[in-house]
C-alpha positions as CSV (number, residue, x, y, z in Angstrom):
1,M,-19.5,-29.8,-14.5
2,T,-18.7,-26.3,-15.6
3,D,-20.5,-23.4,-13.9
4,S,-20.4,-21.1,-16.9
5,R,-23.6,-19.6,-18.3
6,L,-24.2,-19.5,-22.0
7,P,-25.6,-16.5,-23.8
8,L,-29.1,-17.6,-24.7
9,I,-29.5,-15.5,-27.8
10,A,-26.9,-16.4,-30.4
11,T,-24.3,-13.8,-31.6
12,D,-24.0,-10.2,-30.5
13,H,-24.5,-8.7,-34.0
14,L,-28.1,-10.0,-34.4
15,L,-31.1,-8.1,-33.1
16,P,-32.4,-9.5,-29.8
17,V,-35.7,-11.5,-29.8
18,D,-38.4,-9.6,-28.0
19,D,-39.4,-11.9,-25.2
20,C,-42.8,-10.2,-24.7
21,W,-44.1,-13.3,-23.0
22,N,-41.8,-12.5,-20.0
23,R,-42.9,-8.8,-19.9
24,I,-46.6,-8.6,-20.7
25,G,-47.5,-12.3,-21.3
26,V,-48.2,-15.3,-19.0
27,H,-44.8,-14.9,-17.4
28,G,-45.1,-11.2,-17.0
29,D,-47.9,-8.8,-15.9
30,K,-50.4,-10.4,-18.3
31,S,-51.3,-7.0,-19.8
32,C,-50.9,-8.2,-23.4
33,E,-54.1,-7.5,-25.5
34,R,-53.6,-10.8,-27.3
35,L,-54.0,-13.0,-24.2
36,A,-57.8,-12.8,-24.2
37,A,-57.9,-14.4,-27.7
38,H,-54.9,-16.8,-27.3
39,V,-55.2,-17.8,-23.6
40,H,-51.5,-18.7,-23.5
41,C,-48.5,-17.1,-25.2
42,R,-47.5,-20.4,-26.8
43,N,-50.7,-20.1,-29.0
44,C,-49.8,-16.6,-30.2
45,E,-48.3,-15.9,-33.6
46,V,-45.8,-13.5,-32.0
47,H,-44.4,-16.3,-29.8
48,A,-44.3,-18.7,-32.9
49,A,-42.5,-16.0,-35.0
50,A,-39.9,-15.5,-32.2
51,A,-39.3,-19.2,-32.0
52,T,-38.9,-19.5,-35.8
53,L,-36.4,-16.6,-35.8
54,L,-34.4,-18.3,-33.1
55,L,-34.3,-21.6,-35.1
56,D,-33.2,-19.7,-38.2
57,R,-30.3,-18.3,-36.3
58,Y,-29.2,-21.8,-35.3
59,A,-29.3,-22.9,-38.9
60,L,-26.8,-20.1,-39.9
61,V,-24.1,-21.5,-37.7
62,R,-22.5,-25.0,-37.9
63,D,-20.6,-26.4,-35.0
64,E,-17.1,-27.4,-36.1
65,A,-15.5,-30.5,-34.6
66,G,-11.7,-30.8,-34.3
67,E,-10.8,-30.0,-30.7
68,S,-9.9,-33.1,-28.6
69,P,-12.0,-33.7,-25.5
70,D,-10.5,-32.5,-22.2
71,A,-8.4,-35.2,-20.5
72,E,-6.2,-35.0,-17.4
73,E,-3.7,-37.2,-15.6
74,E,-5.0,-38.6,-12.3
75,D,-3.5,-41.5,-10.3
76,G,-1.2,-42.3,-13.2
77,R,-4.1,-42.7,-15.7
78,T,-5.4,-40.2,-18.3
79,R,-9.1,-39.5,-17.4
80,R,-11.8,-37.6,-19.2
81,S,-14.6,-35.8,-17.4
82,T,-17.8,-37.4,-18.7
83,L,-21.5,-36.9,-17.9
84,V,-23.3,-40.3,-17.8
85,F,-27.0,-40.3,-18.6
86,R,-29.8,-42.7,-19.7
87,L,-32.2,-42.7,-22.6
88,G,-34.6,-45.6,-22.3
89,E,-32.5,-48.7,-21.5
90,E,-29.3,-47.2,-22.9
91,W,-26.6,-45.6,-20.8
92,L,-24.5,-43.0,-22.6
93,G,-21.7,-40.6,-21.9
94,L,-20.6,-37.2,-23.2
95,P,-17.6,-35.0,-22.4
96,T,-18.6,-32.4,-19.9
97,R,-17.0,-29.7,-21.9
98,S,-19.8,-30.0,-24.5
99,L,-22.4,-29.1,-21.9
100,A,-23.3,-25.9,-20.1
101,E,-25.4,-27.4,-17.4
102,V,-27.9,-30.0,-16.4
103,A,-31.3,-28.5,-15.6
104,A,-34.7,-29.5,-14.3
105,V,-37.3,-30.5,-16.8
106,S,-39.3,-27.6,-18.2
107,P,-42.4,-27.6,-20.5
108,I,-41.7,-28.1,-24.2
109,H,-43.8,-26.1,-26.6
110,S,-44.3,-27.6,-30.0
111,L,-44.0,-25.5,-33.2
112,P,-46.3,-25.5,-36.2
113,H,-44.7,-27.0,-39.4
114,Q,-42.0,-28.9,-37.5
115,R,-38.7,-29.1,-39.5
116,S,-37.6,-32.5,-38.4
117,L,-38.7,-35.5,-36.3
118,A,-35.8,-34.7,-33.9
119,L,-37.1,-31.2,-33.2
120,L,-39.5,-31.4,-30.2
121,G,-40.1,-27.6,-30.1
122,V,-38.8,-24.9,-27.8
123,T,-38.5,-24.6,-24.1
124,N,-37.9,-21.6,-21.7
125,V,-34.4,-21.4,-20.2
126,R,-33.9,-18.4,-17.9
127,G,-36.4,-16.4,-19.9
128,A,-35.2,-17.3,-23.4
129,L,-36.6,-19.7,-26.0
130,V,-34.2,-22.5,-26.7
131,A,-34.6,-25.3,-29.3
132,C,-35.3,-28.7,-27.7
133,L,-34.3,-31.8,-29.5
134,S,-34.8,-35.6,-29.1
135,L,-31.6,-37.5,-28.7
136,V,-33.6,-40.7,-29.1
137,E,-34.4,-39.6,-32.7
138,L,-30.9,-38.3,-33.4
139,L,-29.1,-41.3,-32.1
140,G,-31.6,-43.8,-33.7
141,L,-32.5,-45.4,-30.3
142,E,-35.6,-47.4,-29.5
143,K,-38.2,-45.4,-27.8
144,G,-39.6,-46.4,-24.3
145,G,-38.0,-49.1,-22.3
146,D,-37.8,-47.2,-19.0
147,I,-35.9,-48.9,-16.2
148,A,-38.2,-50.0,-13.5
149,G,-37.2,-50.2,-9.8
150,E,-37.8,-48.8,-6.4
151,R,-35.2,-46.0,-6.6
152,R,-36.4,-42.5,-7.4
153,I,-35.7,-41.5,-11.0
154,V,-35.6,-37.8,-12.0
155,P,-35.7,-36.8,-15.7
156,R,-33.4,-33.9,-16.6
157,M,-32.6,-31.6,-19.5
158,L,-29.1,-31.3,-20.9
159,I,-28.2,-27.8,-22.0
160,F,-25.5,-28.1,-24.8
161,S,-22.9,-25.5,-25.6
162,S,-22.7,-24.8,-29.4
163,Q,-21.5,-22.0,-31.6
164,G,-25.0,-21.2,-32.6
165,G,-26.2,-20.9,-29.0
166,P,-27.5,-23.3,-26.4
167,L,-29.5,-26.4,-27.4
168,V,-31.6,-28.5,-25.0
169,A,-32.3,-32.2,-24.9
170,P,-34.4,-34.1,-22.3
171,V,-33.0,-37.3,-20.9
172,D,-34.6,-40.0,-18.7
173,E,-32.0,-39.9,-16.0
174,V,-28.5,-38.4,-15.1
175,D,-26.1,-40.6,-13.2
176,G,-23.5,-37.9,-12.7
177,V,-20.1,-36.8,-13.8
178,H,-17.4,-39.5,-13.8
179,R,-13.6,-39.3,-14.5
180,I,-13.4,-42.1,-17.1
181,P,-10.0,-43.6,-17.5
182,L,-9.1,-43.7,-21.2
183,D,-7.2,-46.9,-21.0
184,A,-10.5,-48.6,-19.9
185,V,-12.4,-47.5,-23.1
186,V,-13.0,-50.3,-25.5
187,D,-13.1,-49.8,-29.3
188,P,-16.8,-49.6,-30.4
189,G,-16.1,-52.1,-33.2
190,R,-15.7,-54.8,-30.5
191,A,-19.3,-54.3,-29.3
192,P,-21.7,-56.0,-31.7
193,D,-24.9,-54.7,-30.1
194,L,-23.7,-51.1,-29.5
195,A,-26.3,-48.4,-29.2
196,A,-25.9,-45.2,-31.3
197,R,-23.1,-46.8,-33.2
198,Q,-22.5,-44.0,-35.7
199,F,-21.9,-41.5,-32.9
200,A,-19.9,-43.9,-30.6
201,I,-16.2,-43.4,-29.9
202,G,-16.0,-46.2,-27.4
203,V,-17.5,-48.3,-24.7
204,V,-16.6,-48.4,-21.0
205,N,-17.9,-50.5,-18.1
206,L,-18.9,-48.4,-15.1
207,S,-20.4,-49.9,-11.9
208,G,-21.6,-52.9,-13.9
209,R,-23.1,-50.8,-16.6
210,S,-22.0,-50.6,-20.3
211,I,-21.7,-46.9,-21.2
212,T,-21.6,-45.9,-24.8
213,L,-19.3,-42.8,-25.1
214,L,-20.5,-40.4,-27.8
215,D,-18.6,-38.1,-30.1
216,E,-19.6,-34.6,-29.1
217,G,-18.7,-33.1,-32.5
218,L,-20.8,-35.5,-34.5
219,L,-23.7,-35.1,-32.1
220,L,-23.7,-31.3,-32.2
221,Q,-23.4,-31.3,-36.0
222,A,-26.5,-33.6,-36.1
223,M,-28.3,-31.3,-33.7
224,A,-27.5,-28.3,-35.9
225,R,-28.6,-30.1,-39.1
226,S,-32.0,-31.0,-37.5
227,L,-32.7,-27.3,-37.2
228,A,-31.9,-26.4,-40.8
């Protein structure tokens, strides 16, 4: 997993969003005169306007696919660094290069007049509002179906790297980063019950699990379109 940190406000030539919630709001010194009426910053029109401005910025930029995922030779086999995670009952994989980091779950604040079913709202990442999207909706997966068992399961948030700035998506569980051998990847056309078929580039068996490998370019494009 890369240790790089993404700029949380897209593009340098745009005016920065005033994160007053961190200065004088609930995450600051609470001196804002609007707090008495709104109780929490997420109920304030200033917070909503900032979130809308941020989403408008994402809509201006489209992520372009074209670069091949990182792959390296190891033990005589070409392997790709892949993050494996779970949504419901489905195990999925993405090249680590498409991700900035895996983070703990943070509250998601819904927005008035949601633009799409995939847009859950915004969440706070290191003091900045970041659009939060449902991969279940984007990938067309069945909701629910959590895996039961005695082991401890910790939901996480994936922070994606995109040209328009970071995007966040909650997942039910992260298994970790694996070096997937490309010669073990099966063509998705040979898997009749494949999850997220339109985004799949292959299937691989890992520790007894069938992992659907996703096309990062197609997924990031779908995420960007959901914000338009």
